[in-house]
Structure formats: C-alpha cells, structure tokens
PAZA-397590 format. One line per 4 residues: number of its first residue (from 1); their letters; for each residue x, y, z of C-alpha. Coordinates in nm, 4 decimals. Each point is the difference from the previous one (the first is absolute). Layout:
NUM = A = X Y Z  ...
This chain:
1 = XXXX = -1.1560 8.3116 17.7775  0.0815 -0.3297 -0.1449  0.3179 -0.0591 -0.2213  -0.1872 -0.0389 -0.3291
5 = XXXX = -0.1764 0.3311 0.0130  0.3029 0.1937 0.1277  0.2044 -0.1126 -0.2835  -0.2770 0.0597 -0.2660
9 = XXXX = -0.0417 0.3788 0.1588  0.3953 0.0328 -0.0003  -0.0115 -0.0573 -0.3503  -0.2280 0.2524 -0.0969
13 = XXXX = 0.1385 0.2469 0.2284  0.3051 -0.0179 -0.2803  -0.2055 0.0813 -0.3004  0.0286 0.3761 0.0273
17 = XXXX = 0.3117 0.2044 0.1431  -0.2197 0.2717 0.1868  -0.2288 -0.1319 0.2871  -0.2510 0.3025 -0.0673
21 = XXXX = -0.0344 0.1331 -0.3487  -0.3358 0.1699 -0.0347  -0.1694 -0.0611 -0.3513  -0.3006 -0.2265 -0.1180
25 = XXXX = 0.1416 -0.1282 -0.3346  0.1841 -0.3120 0.1300  -0.2969 -0.1161 0.2328  -0.2402 0.0644 -0.3216
29 = XXXX = 0.2172 -0.2120 -0.2175  -0.0045 -0.3035 0.2538  -0.3686 0.0282 0.0755  -0.0808 -0.0246 -0.3770
33 = XXXX = 0.2418 -0.2991 -0.0276  -0.1864 -0.1895 0.2977  -0.3195 0.0905 -0.1266  -0.1142 0.3304 0.1250
37 = XXXX = -0.0929 -0.1445 0.3705  -0.0919 0.3642 0.1117  -0.3042 -0.0275 -0.2292  -0.1157 -0.3018 0.2001
41 = XXXX = -0.0068 0.1405 0.3697  -0.2929 0.0184 0.2351  -0.0722 0.3571 0.0596  0.2980 0.2065 0.1197
45 = XXXX = 0.0277 0.2595 0.2714  0.3389 0.1701 -0.0678  0.2032 0.1641 0.2876  0.2651 0.2466 -0.0121
49 = XXXX = 0.1481 0.2743 0.2469  0.2967 0.0290 0.2042  -0.1404 -0.0885 0.3631  -0.2700 -0.2569 0.1216
53 = XXXX = -0.0387 -0.1884 -0.3377  0.0478 -0.3625 0.1602  -0.2222 0.1148 0.2974  -0.2844 0.1138 -0.2155
57 = XXXX = 0.0334 -0.3177 -0.1902  0.0059 -0.2070 0.3276  -0.3293 0.1815 0.0955  -0.1694 -0.0644 -0.3303
61 = XXXX = 0.1006 -0.3627 -0.0047  -0.1351 -0.0616 0.3399  -0.3409 0.1690 -0.0704  -0.0390 -0.1999 -0.3131
65 = XXXX = 0.0792 -0.2960 0.1450  -0.2209 0.0765 0.3056  -0.2847 -0.0025 -0.2666  0.1255 -0.3524 -0.1206
69 = XXXX = 0.1747 0.1310 -0.3331  0.2858 -0.1401 -0.1832  0.2762 0.2413 -0.0004  0.3353 0.0005 -0.2028
73 = XXXX = 0.2506 0.2339 0.1205  0.3460 0.1245 -0.1240  0.2303 0.2086 0.2151  0.3740 0.0683 0.0086
77 = XXXX = 0.2768 -0.0575 0.1695  -0.0319 -0.3048 0.1863  0.1163 -0.0311 0.3264  0.1416 -0.3657 0.0521
81 = XXXX = -0.1222 -0.1955 -0.3161  -0.0780 0.1391 -0.3370  -0.3222 -0.2091 0.0076  -0.1279 0.2594 0.2080
85 = XXXX = -0.0709 0.2356 -0.3025  -0.2370 -0.2227 -0.1759  -0.3048 -0.1113 0.1944  -0.2331 -0.1961 -0.1969
89 = XXXX = -0.3812 -0.0004 0.1052  0.1335 0.0283 0.3673  0.2769 -0.2236 -0.0050  0.3769 0.0840 -0.0699
93 = XXXX = 0.1262 -0.1590 -0.3211  0.1513 -0.3485 0.0151  0.3347 -0.0647 -0.0460  -0.0386 -0.2567 -0.3133
97 = XXXX = -0.2530 0.2684 -0.1764  0.2628 0.2981 0.0493  0.2708 -0.1995 -0.1462  -0.2023 -0.0956 -0.3047
101 = XXXX = -0.1360 0.3281 -0.0661  0.3719 0.1726 0.0246  0.1241 -0.2821 -0.2311  -0.3099 0.0686 -0.2514
105 = XXXX = 0.1037 0.3865 0.0006  0.3451 -0.0649 -0.0389  -0.0399 -0.2220 -0.2904  -0.2337 0.2535 -0.1831
109 = XXXX = 0.2271 0.2873 0.0907  0.2957 -0.1819 -0.1865  0.2822 0.1655 0.1907  -0.1120 0.3590 -0.0820
113 = XXXX = 0.0847 0.2796 0.2468  -0.2787 0.0258 0.2527  0.0301 0.1019 0.3797  -0.0854 -0.2578 0.2538
117 = XXXX = -0.3248 0.1980 0.1228  -0.1378 0.0113 -0.3740  0.0615 -0.3695 -0.0448  -0.1383 -0.1185 0.3601
121 = XXXX = -0.2956 0.2266 -0.0604  -0.0887 -0.1640 -0.3640  0.0287 -0.3078 0.2224  -0.2422 0.1122 0.2424
125 = XXXX = -0.2602 0.0999 -0.2744  0.0123 -0.3262 -0.1400  -0.0680 -0.1370 0.3460  -0.2914 0.2385 0.0638
129 = XXXX = -0.1322 -0.0841 -0.3677  -0.0328 -0.3745 0.0710  -0.1158 -0.0182 0.3535  -0.3774 0.1303 0.0385
133 = XXXX = -0.0700 0.2845 0.2483  -0.2461 0.2590 0.0498  0.2734 0.3230 -0.0207  0.3577 0.0873 -0.0065
137 = XXXX = 0.1723 0.2257 0.2377  0.2988 0.0966 -0.1987  0.2639 0.2302 0.1589  0.2430 0.1800 -0.1977
141 = XXXX = 0.3822 -0.0518 0.0404  0.1231 0.3532 -0.0266  -0.1574 0.3013 -0.1622  -0.2872 -0.0647 -0.2043
145 = XXXX = -0.0154 0.1187 -0.3635  0.3191 -0.1954 -0.1189  -0.0512 -0.2887 0.2643  -0.0338 -0.3625 -0.1246
149 = XXXX = -0.3580 -0.0408 0.1619  -0.1193 0.2848 -0.2058  -0.1134 -0.1968 -0.2950  -0.3656 -0.0164 0.1245
153 = XXXX = -0.2215 0.2069 -0.2420  -0.3088 0.0378 0.2288  0.0343 -0.1003 0.3770  -0.3316 -0.0097 0.2178
157 = XXXX = 0.1702 0.2808 0.1715  0.3371 0.1705 0.0734  0.1359 0.1010 0.3206  0.2744 0.2374 0.0987
161 = XXXX = 0.1221 0.0193 0.3615  0.1844 0.2799 0.1619  0.2765 0.1367 -0.2068  0.3525 0.0906 0.1491
165 = XXXX = 0.3533 0.0182 -0.1026  0.1287 -0.3240 -0.0752  0.1958 -0.1670 -0.3043  0.0802 0.3603 -0.1164
169 = XXXX = 0.2756 -0.1258 -0.2089  -0.2616 -0.1806 -0.2374  -0.3104 0.2119 0.0465  0.1255 0.3526 0.0392
173 = XXXX = 0.1077 0.2451 0.2914  -0.3447 0.1685 0.0412  -0.3222 -0.1131 0.1233  -0.1578 0.1044 -0.3384
177 = XXXX = 0.2279 -0.2056 -0.1615  -0.0602 -0.2864 0.2166  -0.3593 0.0150 -0.0127  -0.0124 0.0581 -0.3542
181 = XXXX = 0.1764 -0.3624 -0.0241  -0.2431 -0.1603 0.2536  -0.3030 0.1647 -0.1838  0.1094 -0.1934 -0.3538
185 = XXXX = -0.2199 -0.2982 0.1561  -0.3216 0.1932 -0.0364  -0.1987 -0.1210 -0.2919  -0.2712 0.1692 -0.2346
189 = XXXX = -0.3457 0.0083 0.1765  0.1075 -0.2188 0.2708  -0.0399 0.0922 0.3752  0.2966 0.1419 0.1969
193 = XXXX = 0.0005 -0.0314 0.3722  0.2248 0.2582 0.1446  0.1711 0.0049 0.3483  0.0952 0.3045 0.1683
197 = XXXX = 0.2595 0.1721 -0.1928  0.2288 0.3184 0.0469  -0.1501 0.2919 -0.2241  0.2889 -0.0316 -0.2600
201 = XXXX = -0.0843 -0.3662 -0.0589  -0.3652 0.0374 -0.0055  0.0047 0.2532 -0.2537  0.1753 -0.2148 -0.2315
205 = XXXX = -0.2118 -0.3226 0.0605  -0.3097 0.2169 -0.0462  0.1241 0.1576 -0.3273  0.0672 -0.3579 -0.0987
209 = XXXX = -0.3128 -0.1353 0.0717  -0.1760 0.3020 -0.1751  0.1716 -0.0762 -0.3227  -0.1128 -0.3762 0.0215
213 = XXXX = -0.3754 0.0758 0.1212  0.1078 -0.2147 0.2791  -0.2619 0.0389 0.2846  0.1734 0.1061 0.3197
217 = XXXX = -0.0858 -0.1182 0.3612  0.2372 0.2224 0.1977  0.0537 0.0069 0.3749  -0.0869 0.3423 0.1392
221 = XXXX = -0.2495 0.0522 -0.3157  -0.2203 -0.2899 -0.0736  0.0722 -0.2021 0.2981  0.1602 0.0394 0.3372
225 = XXXX = 0.0475 -0.1619 0.3165  0.0384 0.0948 0.4017  0.1731 -0.1849 0.2571  -0.1818 -0.0839 0.3011
229 = XXXX = 0.0777 -0.1683 0.3417  -0.0796 -0.3479 -0.1183  0.0123 0.0181 -0.3434  -0.0760 0.2388 -0.3018
233 = XXXX = -0.2840 0.1139 -0.1927  0.0084 0.0267 -0.3962  -0.2328 0.2155 -0.1713  -0.0672 0.0767 -0.3620
237 = XXXX = -0.3268 0.0773 -0.1898  -0.1302 -0.3592 0.0447  -0.0169 0.0779 0.3591  0.2284 -0.0835 0.3059
241 = XXXX = 0.1552 -0.3022 0.1475  0.0929 -0.0447 0.3648  0.3254 -0.2602 -0.0309  0.2365 -0.1656 0.2592
245 = XXXX = 0.3386 0.1090 0.0509  0.2213 -0.1318 -0.2720  0.1917 -0.3501 0.0656  0.3318 0.1402 -0.0852
249 = XXXX = 0.1513 0.2538 0.2699  0.0817 0.3491 -0.0419  -0.2107 0.3082 -0.0673  0.0849 0.0334 -0.3718
253 = XXXX = -0.1927 -0.3408 -0.0297  -0.3086 0.1714 0.0553  0.0665 0.1959 -0.3467  0.1085 -0.3242 -0.1723
257 = XXXX = -0.3295 -0.1691 0.1209  -0.2239 0.2750 -0.1084  0.1685 0.0072 -0.3535  -0.0684 -0.3841 0.0015
261 = XXXX = -0.4014 0.0606 0.0899  0.0059 0.2928 -0.2544  0.0984 -0.2538 -0.2795  -0.2838 -0.2465 0.1269
265 = XXXX = -0.2484 0.2841 -0.1063  0.0886 -0.0870 -0.3785  0.0021 -0.3735 0.0564  -0.3731 0.0186 -0.0855
269 = XXXX = -0.0655 -0.3783 -0.0951  0.1997 -0.1527 0.2875  -0.2647 0.0113 0.2625  0.1922 0.1513 0.2683
273 = XXXX = -0.1854 0.0780 0.2841  0.0944 0.2234 0.3029  0.0343 -0.3088 0.1947  0.2644 -0.1311 -0.2458
277 = XXXX = 0.1869 0.3152 -0.0136  0.0135 0.0248 0.3756  0.1203 -0.3617 0.0191  0.2728 0.0584 -0.2644
281 = XXXX = 0.1281 0.2844 0.2061  0.0417 -0.1554 0.3072  0.1667 -0.3403 -0.1375  0.2558 0.1472 -0.2606
285 = XXXX = 0.3481 -0.1143 0.0184  0.3040 0.1564 -0.1344  0.3527 -0.1126 0.0930  0.2867 0.2524 0.0864
289 = XXXX = -0.2479 0.2967 0.0461  0.0351 0.0785 0.3473  -0.0189 -0.3623 0.0938  0.0775 -0.1020 0.3621
293 = XXXX = 0.1899 -0.3214 -0.0249  -0.1175 -0.2226 0.2738  0.1828 -0.3425 -0.0413  0.3285 -0.1223 -0.1640
297 = XXXX = 0.3543 0.0103 0.0526  0.0591 0.3705 0.0366  -0.2961 0.0223 0.2491  0.1308 -0.2906 0.2033
301 = XXXX = 0.2982 0.2194 0.1235  -0.2087 0.2904 0.1080  0.0053 0.0555 0.3850  -0.3738 0.0025 0.1556
305 = XXXX = -0.1886 0.2960 -0.0931  0.1816 0.0955 -0.3184  -0.1611 0.0339 -0.3333  0.1245 -0.0524 -0.3638
309 = XXXX = -0.1406 0.1924 -0.2840  0.0601 -0.0063 -0.3789  -0.0843 0.2409 -0.2698  0.1144 0.0561 -0.3426
313 = XXXX = -0.0550 0.3470 -0.0740  0.2905 0.1689 -0.1768  -0.0814 0.3347 -0.0773  -0.0345 0.3512 0.1695
317 = XXXX = -0.3767 -0.0540 0.0419  0.0654 -0.3242 0.1237  0.2257 0.1343 0.2541  -0.2617 0.2605 0.1145
321 = XXXX = -0.2814 -0.2980 0.0139  0.2523 -0.2045 0.2210  0.0659 0.2890 0.2503  -0.3783 0.0664 0.0459
325 = XXXX = -0.0358 -0.3710 0.0608  0.2839 0.0330 0.2651  -0.1870 0.3101 0.1564  -0.3193 -0.2122 0.0133
329 = XXXX = 0.1789 -0.2792 0.1676  0.1211 0.2240 0.2661  -0.3462 0.1536 0.0704  -0.0838 -0.3787 0.0823
333 = XXXX = 0.3208 -0.1202 0.2001  0.3152 0.2230 0.0097  0.2720 -0.2791 -0.0927  0.2830 0.1418 -0.1509
337 = XXXX = 0.0653 -0.0796 -0.3698  0.3244 -0.1266 -0.1481  0.0438 -0.0525 -0.3963  0.1711 -0.2509 -0.2182
341 = XXXX = 0.0331 0.1773 -0.3244  0.0873 -0.0872 -0.3598  -0.0354 0.1341 -0.3224  0.0587 0.0163 -0.3895
345 = XXXX = 0.2462 0.2367 -0.1338  -0.2564 0.1414 -0.2581  -0.2063 0.1403 0.3224  0.0361 0.2849 0.2052
349 = XXXX = 0.1134 -0.0996 0.3761  0.0018 0.3550 0.1381  -0.3172 0.0884 -0.1275  -0.1542 -0.3191 0.1444
353 = XXXX = 0.1854 0.0117 0.3196  -0.0245 0.3690 0.1009  -0.3789 -0.0899 0.0911  0.1135 -0.2921 0.2203
357 = XXXX = 0.2867 0.2034 0.2064  -0.2375 0.1858 0.2545  -0.1927 -0.3271 0.0726  0.2740 -0.2815 0.0140
361 = XXXX = 0.2607 -0.0230 0.2235  0.2674 -0.1806 -0.1904  0.0743 -0.1742 -0.3177  0.1783 -0.3116 -0.1106
365 = XXXX = 0.1106 -0.0021 -0.3908  0.0065 -0.3138 -0.1964  0.0785 -0.0635 -0.3827  -0.2803 -0.1824 -0.1693
369 = XXXX = 0.1288 -0.3632 -0.0349  0.0843 -0.1029 -0.3387  -0.1103 0.3250 -0.1651  0.2622 0.1850 -0.2069
373 = XXXX = -0.1944 0.3188 -0.0093  -0.0067 0.0198 0.4071  0.0941 0.2912 0.1771  0.3258 -0.0992 0.2057
377 = XXXX = -0.0543 -0.0316 0.3753  0.2680 0.2668 0.0281  -0.1915 0.2279 -0.2470  -0.3038 -0.0479 0.1977
381 = XXXX = 0.1567 0.0938 0.3187  0.1203 0.3180 -0.1540  -0.3384 0.0853 -0.1198  -0.1401 -0.0896 0.3416
385 = XXXX = 0.2365 0.2300 0.1937  -0.0634 0.2848 -0.2490  -0.3606 -0.0348 0.0929  0.0490 0.0181 0.3629
389 = XXXX = 0.0069 -0.3675 0.0773  0.2753 -0.1646 0.2057  0.1030 -0.3068 -0.1953  0.2126 -0.3174 -0.0679
393 = XXXX = 0.0444 -0.2120 -0.2731  -0.0612 -0.3844 0.0420  0.0803 -0.3211 -0.2444  -0.3499 -0.1176 0.0266
397 = XXXX = -0.3608 0.0347 0.1423  0.0556 -0.2470 0.2667  0.3476 0.1398 0.0885  -0.1834 0.3551 0.0266
401 = XXXX = -0.2691 -0.1332 0.2114  0.2261 -0.1868 0.2352  0.1990 0.3540 0.0485  -0.3085 0.1852 0.0774
405 = XXXX = -0.1151 -0.2515 0.2646  0.3528 -0.0115 0.1404  0.0165 0.3972 0.0179  -0.3154 0.0697 0.1411
409 = XXXX = -0.0589 -0.2921 0.2540  -0.3536 -0.1479 0.0368  -0.2088 0.3053 0.0480  -0.2925 -0.0200 -0.2295
413 = XXXX = 0.0851 0.1590 -0.3634  -0.1398 -0.0155 -0.3416  0.2267 -0.0815 -0.3083  -0.1014 0.1026 -0.3328
417 = XXXX = 0.2063 -0.1511 -0.3135  -0.0738 0.2548 -0.2697  0.1247 0.1536 -0.3299  -0.0504 -0.2528 -0.2893
421 = XXXX = -0.2550 -0.2521 -0.1044  0.2970 -0.2124 -0.1085  0.1450 0.0068 0.3625  -0.3355 -0.0983 0.1237
425 = XXXX = -0.0116 -0.2812 -0.2115  0.3466 -0.1289 0.1331  -0.1290 0.0578 0.3397  -0.3210 -0.2339 -0.0517
429 = XXXX = 0.2303 -0.2598 -0.1545  0.2283 0.0295 0.2829  -0.2586 -0.0040 0.2829  -0.1659 -0.3192 -0.1589
C-alpha cells in the first residue's frame, strides 16, 4: 500500500472511538449525502454466515468470470493491502481511485462519528455504482442485520453460509442469537440460499424467511451434494450436476462449492452452464484458506521435503476443519505437523486448539505484529499447553520457523501457520 492511501485510511480510522458499533444510521446518513449509490448498483448477491463466506464468493466469482461476466466483489478483512477488499469488474481498485473515494466520503461526512468499516463501505458502494459490471458479490463485515452492507433493499439473492460461534460479544452467546443477526440480510420475496446449518440456527433462519416470504433453498432440503472419489455431485429439482473437486483444499470446501452452485440456480439470466460451473470450481483462488506457500523468503529456509501452509480460520469450527485437513494429509503421507499460532484476544484459543492437539506435534506461539488486540505469545502458550500441546513462545514467525527446523532436523515435516487472518496477512507480506 502506498503512503497516500495509508494516510487517508488512517484518518478515517480516527472518526469513531469504537472499531465496531453495529447500527445503520451513520452509514445510511452518509449514503444519502453522497447520492445514495446503493440504489445504482448492479444486481447484488449478499453473503453472510460464520464460516466459508469468502470461499463461496471466490467460487461464484470464478464461475461468473468463466462465463465472461464482469464481477464486482466486496470482502473483508484484507490480508496485505486494503485494496483487496474492493474488486471492480475483475480488478483490484487502483490507488488513485481509492484515495479520491475516501476523500469524497470524508468531505461529505463532515467529521461526524462513523466507523472505519462504514465509511470504507460507502466508498466501495460509490466505486461499484460508477464502474459497469454484471453483478456485485457483497460480503457482510460482521453479523448481518446491522452490518454496514445491509442497505440493499432487493438483492438478487441472499446466501447464509454455516453458522457457528464467533463474535459473541457483538452477536450473542447462543447459535440462535447469532443466526438471528445473520438472517437479517434476508429480504422480502428474495431467494435465500442456505448452507448446512446446526438445527438451532436453521430454525431461526427458516422463521425469518417465512415472515418475509423469502423462498428458501436449503442444503439437505431443496438441494444436496454427495462427495465422490474425483469430485462431487450436486442435486436439486432441476437435475444433477457431476462436478470436479473444488480448487481450494479441504473436505469442507465441497460444502462451500456446493453452496455456490446452489446460488447459480437463482442467477437465471446469466447464461451459466455446467461447463462454466465446473471451470469456476476448478479455478477459484482464495488466499490464506488452507493455502500452501510454495515460494518466498519463509519457504526458502525450509529443508527439502518440508511444506509450509497458511490458514486464517480462528473459531472453534475452523479448528475442527483444520484438524480434519491434517487427518486428510496423514492419509496421503504421514509427515508430522508443527503449528505456528497467533490469535486475537477476542477469540477463544482453547476452543480452537483442543481440536488440533490430537493431530499436531507441537506449537510455536507468536503475537500478531502491530496488532494491539493480539493475544500475547505467552498467553497463547498457556492455552496450547492447557489443550495438551507442547508449546513455546517466539518473537516472530521467522524465529518460530527457524526454531522448528533447528529442533526437528531435516526429516520431512509440515508447518501450518494458523489462528488469525490478521496473522496470515503479516505472513504473506513477510514471505513476499
């Protein structure tokens, strides 16, 4: 990120004393002041949920682009550069355009309190309204009902990915409360594509959809999928599709891919064929989601036969997903696994790590560089040991990796860096 946009983003960070403050009045006010760009967007697919939002969007984007469509995408958080959040008709927003949009929003806002996510969401909507595209894939930031993105009156469709415990301090301490917040993106008479859900969450979503007359398209009811040896089969009332293994690694990605396929059934004027769907699933890219790093400064120090992996999952369900992935690895080649771990203080490290303790050999804890909300390395070590993992603290990812190599020698090994998307971003930047 260049100095100019860095300064502009730092200015808007100071406009509200809280990083997160869930309500819509501030963003609605600013949208009115800049000309209500949310009313001039291409058709919107709005995506909420706890796990898999970014992956579902990555698959949908790849499918649509395989069909030659121009796709806007809004996601968060970014990993290395803020520009990653705003993709205009296939390309990341340019530096000059980003600075101009932020300054336009700042001027219109007039110094009134507004959160960083709110003002940058308004800037994104301005960008999306001014650059032609066929569709906008819009990810919520947190929750749904009072999320800054939830100003779209009639989306083409809404998607809710699997719901689990996360952000409880904002969304509630039960799955029903969290599901209520997520289901806030559902709109009257607009279709709702629902991934596999825990029963408690499913009941809340179904009640909200019924109240709004929103047609439900649920995994396990209106559609389903079955994993096979070389891919998976998607099935609904329109018929069956035999599809390839998704590009993103991990058994859980079959569910995310199937959710994206289910959504295509409601994109009726986009000319999406089985060929486009298969091509998109096989080509999708989404960094820091079980991503193997194959080059860069961190990879360069690895002994021959070692692997370096990166995942930004940070809640209990993500811990189980990562553990399942390690089990899958072990079925292919039994390389021992060492973890490098960092997490925010707002998360539950013990709930995450208890799934990993049976499948990992040891853990090296680091604080997330430059993040005041990071769990200290010492506290991460304490959580790991409580979960049953041998653990030590290190000053940096590089130092942790060097210690793992020094301790274990050159025998083949996998090293997985995990616990936070913010840690993943610093690793990608460090690795180059």
